[in-house]
C-alpha positions in Angstrom: -11.7 -5.7 6.8 -10.8 -5.6 3.4 -7.7 -3.5 2.4 -7.3 -1.5 -0.9 -4.7 -2.0 -3.3 -1.5 0.3 -3.4 0.5 1.3 -6.5 4.0 -0.2 -5.5 7.3 -0.9 -7.4 8.2 -4.6 -7.3 11.9 -5.7 -6.9 11.7 -6.6 -10.6 11.2 -3.0 -11.4 7.5 -3.0 -12.5 4.9 -0.8 -11.0 1.7 -3.0 -10.0 -1.4 -2.5 -7.6 -0.9 -4.9 -4.7 -2.8 -5.3 -1.4 -0.3 -5.5 1.6 -0.4 -8.8 3.5 0.8 -7.0 6.6 0.8 -3.3 7.6 2.7 -1.8 10.6 3.9 1.6 11.8 7.6 2.4 12.2 8.2 5.5 14.6 11.1 6.6 16.2 10.6 7.6 19.9 9.2 11.3 19.8 8.9 11.6 16.1 6.3 11.0 13.4 6.4 7.5 11.9 5.8 5.9 8.5 3.6 3.0 7.5 5.2 0.1 6.1 3.4 -2.7 4.1 4.5 -6.2 3.3 3.9 -7.4 -0.3 4.4 -10.5 -2.4 5.7 -10.2 -5.8 3.1 -11.9 -8.1 5.8 -12.9 -10.7 8.6 -14.2 -8.5 6.8 -15.0 -5.2 9.5 -13.1 -3.2 8.4 -10.8 -0.4 9.3 -7.0 -0.1 8.3 -4.1 2.0 7.3 -0.6 0.8 6.2 2.6 2.4 2.5 3.1 2.4 0.5 6.6 2.4 -0.2 8.2 5.7 -3.9 7.7 5.6 -3.7 3.9 4.9 -5.5 2.1 7.8 -3.1 0.1 10.2 -5.0 -3.1 11.7 
């Protein structure tokens, strides 16, 4: 399954479109959760997390 790129802000402050390496949902018990993606900064190679849109597929 191919994932679509998302516009995120990197730790260096730039806005780029990246494809998350991993996607998961954080949901407190009994409440609506948020989707989180793990991204790799193309310039520095550092990993960072960012919130994803609610309609992004989790797999």
